[in-house]
C-alpha positions as protocol buffer text, in pm:
chain_id: "A"
residue {
  index: 1
  type: MET
  ca { x: 0 y: 0 z: 0 }
}
residue {
  index: 2
  type: PRO
  ca { x: 266 y: 256 z: -96 }
}
residue {
  index: 3
  type: VAL
  ca { x: 18 y: 521 z: -215 }
}
residue {
  index: 4
  type: ILE
  ca { x: -83 y: 728 z: 89 }
}
residue {
  index: 5
  type: VAL
  ca { x: -381 y: 966 z: 102 }
}
residue {
  index: 6
  type: ILE
  ca { x: -402 y: 1215 z: 389 }
}
residue {
  index: 7
  type: ASN
  ca { x: -587 y: 1538 z: 463 }
}
residue {
  index: 8
  type: PRO
  ca { x: -403 y: 1781 z: 694 }
}
residue {
  index: 9
  type: PHE
  ca { x: -699 y: 2022 z: 676 }
}
residue {
  index: 10
  type: CYS
  ca { x: -927 y: 1768 z: 840 }
}
residue {
  index: 11
  type: SER
  ca { x: -742 y: 1450 z: 929 }
}
residue {
  index: 12
  type: ASP
  ca { x: -1042 y: 1217 z: 957 }
}
residue {
  index: 13
  type: LYS
  ca { x: -1216 y: 1323 z: 633 }
}
residue {
  index: 14
  type: ILE
  ca { x: -1020 y: 1173 z: 348 }
}
residue {
  index: 15
  type: GLY
  ca { x: -1122 y: 1135 z: -14 }
}
residue {
  index: 16
  type: LEU
  ca { x: -975 y: 1202 z: -356 }
}
residue {
  index: 17
  type: SER
  ca { x: -1239 y: 1465 z: -435 }
}
residue {
  index: 18
  type: LYS
  ca { x: -1220 y: 1648 z: -100 }
}
residue {
  index: 19
  type: VAL
  ca { x: -1077 y: 1988 z: -17 }
}
residue {
  index: 20
  type: GLY
  ca { x: -727 y: 1961 z: 135 }
}
residue {
  index: 21
  type: VAL
  ca { x: -633 y: 1616 z: 6 }
}
residue {
  index: 22
  type: ILE
  ca { x: -267 y: 1514 z: -40 }
}
residue {
  index: 23
  type: ILE
  ca { x: -152 y: 1196 z: -213 }
}
residue {
  index: 24
  type: PHE
  ca { x: 208 y: 1078 z: -202 }
}
residue {
  index: 25
  type: PHE
  ca { x: 354 y: 787 z: -391 }
}
residue {
  index: 26
  type: PRO
  ca { x: 721 y: 678 z: -356 }
}
residue {
  index: 27
  type: ILE
  ca { x: 859 y: 557 z: -688 }
}
residue {
  index: 28
  type: SER
  ca { x: 1217 y: 487 z: -576 }
}
residue {
  index: 29
  type: PRO
  ca { x: 1421 y: 503 z: -253 }
}
residue {
  index: 30
  type: GLU
  ca { x: 1496 y: 870 z: -328 }
}
residue {
  index: 31
  type: VAL
  ca { x: 1202 y: 1001 z: -532 }
}
residue {
  index: 32
  type: MET
  ca { x: 837 y: 1053 z: -441 }
}
residue {
  index: 33
  type: VAL
  ca { x: 551 y: 1193 z: -648 }
}
residue {
  index: 34
  type: VAL
  ca { x: 307 y: 1418 z: -461 }
}
residue {
  index: 35
  type: PHE
  ca { x: -41 y: 1525 z: -573 }
}
residue {
  index: 36
  type: TYR
  ca { x: -205 y: 1796 z: -364 }
}
residue {
  index: 37
  type: ASP
  ca { x: -479 y: 2056 z: -347 }
}
residue {
  index: 38
  type: GLY
  ca { x: -312 y: 2355 z: -512 }
}
residue {
  index: 39
  type: LYS
  ca { x: -570 y: 2598 z: -371 }
}
residue {
  index: 40
  type: ILE
  ca { x: -446 y: 2531 z: -19 }
}
residue {
  index: 41
  type: TYR
  ca { x: -80 y: 2427 z: -21 }
}
residue {
  index: 42
  type: ASP
  ca { x: 220 y: 2604 z: -171 }
}
residue {
  index: 43
  type: ASN
  ca { x: 261 y: 2526 z: -539 }
}
residue {
  index: 44
  type: LYS
  ca { x: 594 y: 2350 z: -585 }
}
residue {
  index: 45
  type: LYS
  ca { x: 692 y: 2145 z: -887 }
}
residue {
  index: 46
  type: TYR
  ca { x: 1008 y: 2008 z: -729 }
}
residue {
  index: 47
  type: MET
  ca { x: 1162 y: 2004 z: -383 }
}
residue {
  index: 48
  type: VAL
  ca { x: 1449 y: 1832 z: -204 }
}
residue {
  index: 49
  type: VAL
  ca { x: 1383 y: 1696 z: 144 }
}
residue {
  index: 50
  type: THR
  ca { x: 1692 y: 1720 z: 362 }
}
residue {
  index: 51
  type: ASP
  ca { x: 1528 y: 1706 z: 705 }
}
residue {
  index: 52
  type: GLU
  ca { x: 1590 y: 1361 z: 856 }
}
residue {
  index: 53
  type: GLN
  ca { x: 1275 y: 1388 z: 1069 }
}
residue {
  index: 54
  type: GLU
  ca { x: 1065 y: 1447 z: 757 }
}
residue {
  index: 55
  type: VAL
  ca { x: 1207 y: 1135 z: 592 }
}
residue {
  index: 56
  type: LEU
  ca { x: 1129 y: 945 z: 912 }
}
residue {
  index: 57
  type: ASN
  ca { x: 771 y: 1074 z: 907 }
}
residue {
  index: 58
  type: LEU
  ca { x: 723 y: 978 z: 542 }
}
residue {
  index: 59
  type: ASN
  ca { x: 836 y: 626 z: 623 }
}
residue {
  index: 60
  type: ARG
  ca { x: 608 y: 619 z: 928 }
}
residue {
  index: 61
  type: TYR
  ca { x: 309 y: 660 z: 700 }
}
residue {
  index: 62
  type: GLN
  ca { x: 428 y: 359 z: 501 }
}
residue {
  index: 63
  type: VAL
  ca { x: 451 y: 150 z: 818 }
}
residue {
  index: 64
  type: ILE
  ca { x: 97 y: 252 z: 919 }
}
residue {
  index: 65
  type: SER
  ca { x: -47 y: 178 z: 576 }
}
residue {
  index: 66
  type: ALA
  ca { x: 134 y: -149 z: 496 }
}
residue {
  index: 67
  type: GLU
  ca { x: -90 y: -455 z: 478 }
}
residue {
  index: 68
  type: GLU
  ca { x: 166 y: -738 z: 499 }
}
residue {
  index: 69
  type: ARG
  ca { x: 529 y: -635 z: 471 }
}
residue {
  index: 70
  type: ILE
  ca { x: 772 y: -345 z: 486 }
}
residue {
  index: 71
  type: ILE
  ca { x: 1065 y: -334 z: 244 }
}
residue {
  index: 72
  type: SER
  ca { x: 1387 y: -148 z: 318 }
}
residue {
  index: 73
  type: ARG
  ca { x: 1721 y: -131 z: 140 }
}
residue {
  index: 74
  type: ASP
  ca { x: 1911 y: -212 z: 460 }
}
residue {
  index: 75
  type: LYS
  ca { x: 1846 y: -373 z: 796 }
}
residue {
  index: 76
  type: GLU
  ca { x: 1958 y: -70 z: 1002 }
}
residue {
  index: 77
  type: GLU
  ca { x: 1689 y: 153 z: 856 }
}
residue {
  index: 78
  type: LEU
  ca { x: 1421 y: -109 z: 900 }
}
residue {
  index: 79
  type: CYS
  ca { x: 1503 y: -164 z: 1268 }
}
residue {
  index: 80
  type: ILE
  ca { x: 1420 y: 198 z: 1355 }
}
residue {
  index: 81
  type: TYR
  ca { x: 1043 y: 151 z: 1334 }
}
residue {
  index: 82
  type: PRO
  ca { x: 954 y: -151 z: 1554 }
}
residue {
  index: 83
  type: SER
  ca { x: 1089 y: 40 z: 1857 }
}
residue {
  index: 84
  type: ASP
  ca { x: 871 y: 343 z: 1781 }
}
residue {
  index: 85
  type: ASN
  ca { x: 589 y: 275 z: 2030 }
}
residue {
  index: 86
  type: GLU
  ca { x: 373 y: 567 z: 1915 }
}
residue {
  index: 87
  type: LEU
  ca { x: 395 y: 448 z: 1555 }
}
residue {
  index: 88
  type: ILE
  ca { x: 322 y: 84 z: 1640 }
}
residue {
  index: 89
  type: ASN
  ca { x: 15 y: 182 z: 1844 }
}
residue {
  index: 90
  type: ILE
  ca { x: -119 y: 394 z: 1556 }
}
residue {
  index: 91
  type: ARG
  ca { x: -59 y: 105 z: 1315 }
}
residue {
  index: 92
  type: LYS
  ca { x: -244 y: -140 z: 1543 }
}
residue {
  index: 93
  type: GLU
  ca { x: -536 y: 101 z: 1568 }
}
residue {
  index: 94
  type: ASN
  ca { x: -542 y: 149 z: 1191 }
}
residue {
  index: 95
  type: ILE
  ca { x: -532 y: -218 z: 1092 }
}
residue {
  index: 96
  type: SER
  ca { x: -809 y: -294 z: 1342 }
}
residue {
  index: 97
  type: LYS
  ca { x: -1048 y: -91 z: 1126 }
}
residue {
  index: 98
  type: LYS
  ca { x: -1240 y: -243 z: 840 }
}
residue {
  index: 99
  type: LYS
  ca { x: -1055 y: -228 z: 509 }
}
residue {
  index: 100
  type: ILE
  ca { x: -1373 y: -124 z: 329 }
}
residue {
  index: 101
  type: ASP
  ca { x: -1695 y: 25 z: 458 }
}
residue {
  index: 102
  type: SER
  ca { x: -1977 y: -122 z: 253 }
}
residue {
  index: 103
  type: GLY
  ca { x: -2350 y: -92 z: 213 }
}
residue {
  index: 104
  type: PHE
  ca { x: -2644 y: -261 z: 45 }
}
residue {
  index: 105
  type: ASP
  ca { x: -2885 y: -58 z: -169 }
}
residue {
  index: 106
  type: GLY
  ca { x: -3176 y: -305 z: -142 }
}
residue {
  index: 107
  type: ASN
  ca { x: -3161 y: -400 z: -512 }
}
residue {
  index: 108
  type: GLU
  ca { x: -2914 y: -687 z: -491 }
}
residue {
  index: 109
  type: THR
  ca { x: -2630 y: -445 z: -558 }
}
residue {
  index: 110
  type: PHE
  ca { x: -2311 y: -439 z: -350 }
}
residue {
  index: 111
  type: VAL
  ca { x: -2181 y: -88 z: -289 }
}
residue {
  index: 112
  type: ALA
  ca { x: -1827 y: -21 z: -161 }
}
residue {
  index: 113
  type: THR
  ca { x: -1818 y: 327 z: -16 }
}
residue {
  index: 114
  type: LYS
  ca { x: -1464 y: 394 z: 100 }
}
residue {
  index: 115
  type: SER
  ca { x: -1141 y: 235 z: 211 }
}
residue {
  index: 116
  type: ARG
  ca { x: -959 y: 266 z: 542 }
}
residue {
  index: 117
  type: ASN
  ca { x: -837 y: 616 z: 632 }
}
residue {
  index: 118
  type: ILE
  ca { x: -483 y: 715 z: 722 }
}
residue {
  index: 119
  type: PHE
  ca { x: -504 y: 1005 z: 967 }
}
residue {
  index: 120
  type: PHE
  ca { x: -263 y: 1296 z: 945 }
}
residue {
  index: 121
  type: ASP
  ca { x: -50 y: 1222 z: 1252 }
}
residue {
  index: 122
  type: PHE
  ca { x: 300 y: 1328 z: 1145 }
}
residue {
  index: 123
  type: ASP
  ca { x: 406 y: 1667 z: 1009 }
}
residue {
  index: 124
  type: LEU
  ca { x: 534 y: 1710 z: 656 }
}
residue {
  index: 125
  type: SER
  ca { x: 682 y: 2032 z: 517 }
}
residue {
  index: 126
  type: PHE
  ca { x: 466 y: 2026 z: 203 }
}
residue {
  index: 127
  type: SER
  ca { x: 147 y: 1983 z: 405 }
}
residue {
  index: 128
  type: LYS
  ca { x: 158 y: 2299 z: 616 }
}
residue {
  index: 129
  type: LEU
  ca { x: -169 y: 2491 z: 625 }
}
residue {
  index: 130
  type: PRO
  ca { x: -170 y: 2867 z: 557 }
}
residue {
  index: 131
  type: LYS
  ca { x: -219 y: 3088 z: 865 }
}
residue {
  index: 132
  type: TYR
  ca { x: -572 y: 3189 z: 767 }
}
residue {
  index: 133
  type: LEU
  ca { x: -679 y: 2823 z: 762 }
}
residue {
  index: 134
  type: LYS
  ca { x: -516 y: 2751 z: 1097 }
}
residue {
  index: 135
  type: LYS
  ca { x: -748 y: 3017 z: 1240 }
}
residue {
  index: 136
  type: ILE
  ca { x: -1046 y: 2793 z: 1160 }
}
residue {
  index: 137
  type: PRO
  ca { x: -1094 y: 2570 z: 1467 }
}
residue {
  index: 138
  type: PRO
  ca { x: -1051 y: 2197 z: 1383 }
}
residue {
  index: 139
  type: ASP
  ca { x: -1409 y: 2129 z: 1496 }
}
residue {
  index: 140
  type: CYS
  ca { x: -1533 y: 2374 z: 1231 }
}
residue {
  index: 141
  type: ARG
  ca { x: -1331 y: 2238 z: 941 }
}
residue {
  index: 142
  type: LEU
  ca { x: -1600 y: 2071 z: 738 }
}
residue {
  index: 143
  type: VAL
  ca { x: -1448 y: 1899 z: 438 }
}
residue {
  index: 144
  type: TYR
  ca { x: -1649 y: 1942 z: 121 }
}
residue {
  index: 145
  type: LYS
  ca { x: -1579 y: 1844 z: -237 }
}
residue {
  index: 146
  type: ARG
  ca { x: -1360 y: 2073 z: -444 }
}
residue {
  index: 147
  type: LYS
  ca { x: -1641 y: 2116 z: -696 }
}
residue {
  index: 148
  type: PHE
  ca { x: -1910 y: 2364 z: -587 }
}
residue {
  index: 149
  type: ASN
  ca { x: -2229 y: 2217 z: -449 }
}
residue {
  index: 150
  type: TYR
  ca { x: -2525 y: 2440 z: -359 }
}
residue {
  index: 151
  type: GLU
  ca { x: -2649 y: 2205 z: -85 }
}
residue {
  index: 152
  type: ALA
  ca { x: -2305 y: 2207 z: 74 }
}
residue {
  index: 153
  type: ARG
  ca { x: -2309 y: 2587 z: 96 }
}
residue {
  index: 154
  type: ILE
  ca { x: -2659 y: 2580 z: 247 }
}
residue {
  index: 155
  type: SER
  ca { x: -2533 y: 2336 z: 510 }
}
residue {
  index: 156
  type: LEU
  ca { x: -2264 y: 2589 z: 602 }
}
residue {
  index: 157
  type: LEU
  ca { x: -2514 y: 2874 z: 622 }
}
residue {
  index: 158
  type: VAL
  ca { x: -2729 y: 2664 z: 853 }
}
residue {
  index: 159
  type: ARG
  ca { x: -2435 y: 2619 z: 1088 }
}
residue {
  index: 160
  type: VAL
  ca { x: -2380 y: 2995 z: 1092 }
}
residue {
  index: 161
  type: TYR
  ca { x: -2739 y: 3119 z: 1122 }
}
residue {
  index: 162
  type: ARG
  ca { x: -2919 y: 2832 z: 1296 }
}
residue {
  index: 163
  type: LEU
  ca { x: -2651 y: 2704 z: 1532 }
}
residue {
  index: 164
  type: PRO
  ca { x: -2866 y: 2697 z: 1852 }
}
residue {
  index: 165
  type: SER
  ca { x: -3131 y: 2491 z: 1672 }
}
residue {
  index: 166
  type: LEU
  ca { x: -2864 y: 2266 z: 1523 }
}
residue {
  index: 167
  type: ILE
  ca { x: -2717 y: 2202 z: 1866 }
}
residue {
  index: 168
  type: ARG
  ca { x: -3056 y: 2107 z: 2007 }
}
residue {
  index: 169
  type: GLU
  ca { x: -3102 y: 1855 z: 1725 }
}
residue {
  index: 170
  type: ASN
  ca { x: -2750 y: 1711 z: 1759 }
}
residue {
  index: 171
  type: PRO
  ca { x: -2657 y: 1601 z: 2112 }
}
residue {
  index: 172
  type: SER
  ca { x: -2295 y: 1555 z: 2002 }
}
residue {
  index: 173
  type: LEU
  ca { x: -2266 y: 1934 z: 1976 }
}
residue {
  index: 174
  type: ASN
  ca { x: -2369 y: 1995 z: 2337 }
}
residue {
  index: 175
  type: LYS
  ca { x: -2139 y: 2174 z: 2582 }
}
residue {
  index: 176
  type: VAL
  ca { x: -1984 y: 2395 z: 2318 }
}
residue {
  index: 177
  type: ASP
  ca { x: -1911 y: 2767 z: 2319 }
}
residue {
  index: 178
  type: ILE
  ca { x: -2176 y: 2886 z: 2072 }
}
residue {
  index: 179
  type: SER
  ca { x: -2007 y: 3218 z: 1994 }
}
residue {
  index: 180
  type: LYS
  ca { x: -1670 y: 3054 z: 1918 }
}
residue {
  index: 181
  type: LEU
  ca { x: -1836 y: 2782 z: 1713 }
}
residue {
  index: 182
  type: LYS
  ca { x: -2038 y: 3033 z: 1511 }
}
residue {
  index: 183
  type: ASN
  ca { x: -1726 y: 3240 z: 1449 }
}
residue {
  index: 184
  type: GLY
  ca { x: -1542 y: 2929 z: 1331 }
}
residue {
  index: 185
  type: TYR
  ca { x: -1821 y: 2827 z: 1094 }
}
residue {
  index: 186
  type: SER
  ca { x: -1835 y: 3184 z: 959 }
}
residue {
  index: 187
  type: LYS
  ca { x: -1465 y: 3165 z: 875 }
}
residue {
  index: 188
  type: MET
  ca { x: -1521 y: 2826 z: 715 }
}
residue {
  index: 189
  type: GLN
  ca { x: -1805 y: 2963 z: 504 }
}
residue {
  index: 190
  type: ARG
  ca { x: -1597 y: 3257 z: 380 }
}
residue {
  index: 191
  type: PHE
  ca { x: -1307 y: 3026 z: 298 }
}
residue {
  index: 192
  type: MET
  ca { x: -1528 y: 2789 z: 99 }
}
residue {
  index: 193
  type: ASP
  ca { x: -1690 y: 3079 z: -90 }
}
residue {
  index: 194
  type: ASP
  ca { x: -1340 y: 3185 z: -194 }
}
residue {
  index: 195
  type: TYR
  ca { x: -1231 y: 2828 z: -264 }
}
residue {
  index: 196
  type: TRP
  ca { x: -1531 y: 2769 z: -490 }
}
residue {
  index: 197
  type: ASN
  ca { x: -1462 y: 3108 z: -650 }
}
residue {
  index: 198
  type: LEU
  ca { x: -1823 y: 3217 z: -614 }
}
residue {
  index: 199
  type: SER
  ca { x: -1930 y: 3539 z: -779 }
}
residue {
  index: 200
  type: LYS
  ca { x: -2057 y: 3830 z: -568 }
}
residue {
  index: 201
  type: GLU
  ca { x: -2409 y: 3748 z: -680 }
}
residue {
  index: 202
  type: ASP
  ca { x: -2381 y: 3386 z: -568 }
}
residue {
  index: 203
  type: ARG
  ca { x: -2252 y: 3492 z: -225 }
}
residue {
  index: 204
  type: ILE
  ca { x: -2550 y: 3717 z: -153 }
}
residue {
  index: 205
  type: ILE
  ca { x: -2799 y: 3586 z: 102 }
}
residue {
  index: 206
  type: THR
  ca { x: -3132 y: 3711 z: -27 }
}
residue {
  index: 207
  type: PRO
  ca { x: -3408 y: 3816 z: 216 }
}
residue {
  index: 208
  type: ASP
  ca { x: -3608 y: 3511 z: 105 }
}
residue {
  index: 209
  type: LEU
  ca { x: -3321 y: 3273 z: 177 }
}
residue {
  index: 210
  type: MET
  ca { x: -3250 y: 3438 z: 512 }
}
residue {
  index: 211
  type: LYS
  ca { x: -3614 y: 3402 z: 611 }
}
residue {
  index: 212
  type: LYS
  ca { x: -3601 y: 3033 z: 526 }
}
residue {
  index: 213
  type: LEU
  ca { x: -3275 y: 2989 z: 715 }
}
residue {
  index: 214
  type: GLN
  ca { x: -3433 y: 3145 z: 1023 }
}
residue {
  index: 215
  type: THR
  ca { x: -3776 y: 2983 z: 1013 }
}
residue {
  index: 216
  type: VAL
  ca { x: -3773 y: 2647 z: 835 }
}
residue {
  index: 217
  type: PRO
  ca { x: -3731 y: 2346 z: 1072 }
}
residue {
  index: 218
  type: ILE
  ca { x: -3365 y: 2257 z: 1102 }
}
residue {
  index: 219
  type: THR
  ca { x: -3429 y: 1897 z: 996 }
}
residue {
  index: 220
  type: TYR
  ca { x: -3522 y: 2027 z: 651 }
}
residue {
  index: 221
  type: TYR
  ca { x: -3163 y: 2121 z: 569 }
}
residue {
  index: 222
  type: PRO
  ca { x: -2886 y: 1888 z: 446 }
}
residue {
  index: 223
  type: VAL
  ca { x: -2644 y: 1976 z: 729 }
}
residue {
  index: 224
  type: ASN
  ca { x: -2405 y: 1686 z: 662 }
}
residue {
  index: 225
  type: VAL
  ca { x: -2338 y: 1733 z: 291 }
}
residue {
  index: 226
  type: GLU
  ca { x: -1976 y: 1645 z: 211 }
}
């Protein structure tokens, strides 16, 4: 499993079509190809990694992801990782998860939905988030698809303008600081509007939409669109 997919923007929401995704694929002991979301991370066509800790972290991801075996060009390098207790515990936790989450659509059709996630646990220089994104609290980083989706934007507006109602309908959101959460979702909404490159007209909340946001039962809205 040498191809690793992570999402530093939101470590537990990983998918090839999602905002913030990074894919890295080693093709030799010295060279690695990286695919990344160019709207978030610095655009670099070529870079040389000289930091020993970064090389160690890249290899850690391989140890976490590996299904059956780890290959190294020498024994000394390979022996570093079994003594890394943090790494081994993360690997054990990862391999205990199902390889594939699946569902049944009721029409005798098997549907595979996603494979096992690799969380973003170790820092990499090419995965650093810009300062303005670090200001969005992790709990407010909702990961949507890179392609604009109207329902996804509505789900963000609901979190900004109907947060008290949303909290009442979702017990998991209890005991939160509403003002901080609303501020975080507001930052997330502005970021996504910019990310989707919405026109000024598309960003306007019309009086009719605002009325609906404030009056329609919260269960009407698709608050979990991703």
